N, C-alpha and C positions, 0 to 999 in steps of 0.2 A: 794283143790280148791283155786285159787288165784282170789281175787277181785281187780279190777283196777278202781280207780276213775278218772274222767276227760277224759273219753274215746273219747270225741269229740275234744280234743286238739291234738296238734302235737305229743306229747310223748305218751299219753294214747293210741292213735290210733295204734302206732307202737308197743307198749308193748303187746297189745292184739294180734296183728298180729304175733309177735314172739312167744308168748305162744302157739297159735294155731299151728304154724309151728312145735313146739316141742311136740305137742300132750299133752299139760298140760291143765287140766280142768280149765277154767277161765270164768269170767264174767266181762264185762266192763259196767260201769254206768256213768251217767252225771247228771247235776242238775235236769233234768226233772224226773229222777228216784229217786234221793235222794238229799235233801237239807242238806249239811253237817253242816250247822250252827244250825240245829234243833236237839238238843241232844237226845230228845226222839225218833225221827224218825231214827236217826243214830243207837241208841241202839237197837231198834226193828228190823231194817233191817239187821244189821250185825249179831246180835244174832240168827236170823232166818236162815241165810246162813251158819254161822260158818266156814268162810274160814280159811285155815292154814296160809295164808299170805295176806296182803293188800298192794298193791302198790299205794301210794297216789300221783297221778299226778295232781289232781284238785287244782286250786289256783286262786287267784285274781292276774293277771299279767299285768294289764294296768298301767305301771310304772308312767307315768305322771299324769294320772287321779287320781291315789292313793293319790297324794299330796292334792287333794281337797276332796277325799272320804276316809279319814283315818279310819273312823268308820267301813265302810263296808269291807274295805281291812283287817282290824284287825279281824273282825268277821269271815271272810272266812279263812284267813291264820293262825290265831292264835287259835281262839276258835273252828273253824271247824276241825282243825288238832287235837286239844285236845280231842274233842268228839270222833274222830276216834281212837286215841291212847288209850283212856279209855276202849273202847269196845274190842280192840285188847288185852288189859291186861286181861280182863274178860275171854276171850276164849283162852288165851295163844297163840295168833297169832303173827307172825312176821309182822313188818311194815317197809315199804320202804318210806321214806319221801324225796321228791325232793326239794332241796334248790337251792341256787343261789350264783354267784360271788358277787352279790350286798350286801352281808353281810360284805364285806371288803370295806375300804375307797379308795383303789386304789393308795395309795402312794408308791413311790419307783418304782423300775423296776425288782424286784425279784419275782418269783412265791410265792404265799401265801401258807403256810403250812396249813393242816387241823385244827391245833390248833393255827393258827396265830392270830394276834390282830384283834378282831372283832370290827368294827366301821362303821356300815351302814350309808350312807349319805342320804338315801331316806326313805320315809314311807314304800315302797315296801320291801326294804332291811331289814328294822327294823322288819316288821311283819314276814318275812320269818325266820329271826333269832329267834324271839320269838316262832315261830312254832317249830324250832329245840329244844329249851329249854323245851317246853312242852313234846315232844317225849322223850327226855333224862330223864326227871323227872318221867315219867310214866312207861316207858318200859325198859327192858333189851335186848329184842330181836328186835333190830332196825338197819336199815341202813339209814344214812343221806347222801344223795348224792348231792353235789353241782355241778351245771352245768352252762354253759354260752352260749350265742349267738346261740340259738337253731334254727334249721331248720328241717322241715319234710314235708311229702307229704300233710298232712291234716291240712289246715289252712294257715294263712298269715305269712310271714316272710320276712327278709331282701332280700333274693335271689329273691323271687317272685316280690318284689317291684322294685328291680334293673332291672330285665328282662323286666318288663312293661315299666319303664322309659327309659331303654336302647334302646328299640324299637322305642321310640318317640322322644328322644332328642339327640343332638349332643354332649352335655357335661353335667356333673353333679358335684356338689360340695359335697364331702363326707369327713367326719371327719377323720383326720389322726393321732391324738394323743391319741386315746383310743386303747389300745392294749389288745388283748385277743385271745381266741381260739373258732372258730365255732364248733358246736356240732350237728352232724347228728343223728336224733332221732332213725333211724333204727339201727345204730351202738350202741347207748346208750341202746336201748331196749334189745339187745343181752347181754350186760354186766349186766344189772339189773337182767335178768333171771339167768345168771351165779351166781350172788351174792346170790339170794334167795336159790338156792340149796346148796350153800357153807356153809351157816350159819356162815360166818365170819363177825360178826356184828361190826359196828363202823361207823366212819365218813370218807367219801371218796370224792375226786374230780374226776369228769369224763367228759372229753371233748375230741374231736379229737386232735391228736398230732400236734405240730407246733403252732406258734402264728403269728398274723398279725394285722394290723390296719383295721378299717372299709374301708378305702380308698383302701388298698391293696386287701382286700376281694372283693370289688366292681370291681377292675381292673381284677382280676382273673375270676370273673363271666362274665364280658364283653368279655374277651379273649375266654373263653370256649364256650360262646354262639355265638361267631362270630360277635359281634357288634363292630362298630367303635366309639361308644360313649366314649368321653374322660372324665376321672375322674380327677377333680381338687381337690387335697388334701387341706383341710382347718382345722384350729384349732377348738377345741370345743367351744372356746370363740366366734367364728363366727356363731355357730349354737346352740343358747341357747334353753334349754328345761326346763320344769317346775321342773322335778326331776333331781338331780345331778347324773351323771353317774361316776363310778370309771374309772380313766384314765388307771390304770393298773389292768387288769383282769386275769393276768397269775396265774394259779393254779397248785400247786405242786401235782404230781401223786404218791408221795412216798408211801402213804398207800396202793394204788392199787398194786404197784410193790411188796411191803413187804408182802402182803397177797396172792401173786401168781396169781393175775388177769391179763389178757392180756390187754395191752394198746390199745386204739382205733386207727384205721388207721389215717394217716395224713389228715388234713382238705382238702387239694387239691384233694386227692383221693376221699374223701367223697363227695365233691362238684361235681366231675365228675360223680360219680355213681348216685347222686341225680338228676342231669340234665337228665340222662338217664331214671331214674325212672319216672320223670314227663313228659317224652317224649319230652324233649326240645332238638331237634336235632340241630346240628351245622348248621349255615346258609352258 
């Protein structure tokens, strides 16, 4: 049996969907079912279920708010993760920990290797990396999977925001100097399920193939949705946010390839399928 945390989020939702599709026994939980920061509750709940694997999608992901709420962000992303890893150790379960491109500082223009220089610029990035360290320190049977620019059917994301604004406005300013790879949770969920049955433990980067800026991503969304909304590319300096974002979020997929996993489809293909999934027909 596979236990999935954060089932109400974009990724957790699609992981459960994929497991069900494969007829793999699974259970999805969220904060109303279990507070991962409560070590006693985590211990009791997981010991009772004894899953063979736990896919940990739950996290504190409000990147800007985390700058003001470091304590709660740390509690969830670091100690919540530690609580889960400890019980996985007790019952000899595999653990999949979802991490982020924010563990890197985004300098340069080359893809970051899985063992590249870790230097998070934000509280969120720092706590996600500390979560990685907890998993590595406690477990041998783990997958750490760093992802970026996530979009899925369940919840809010950049695409849904662009579709809403594109229908209302003639033009939009979108950042053009942050480069990365969008990641469709349906594609990612399939890969995570492949990983679990492979038992090829380690650290991986998993995003859809190809890279773009947020402005280029927005342009493609408008094009596919049939909107005439013009995208004005602007530098990050003209769109200040509380948390610093990495300018370069390119992630190397070498460890995926080396271990024989299939790369995810290109992001444009993923975007096209996603718009179909949310029934966003071309106008």
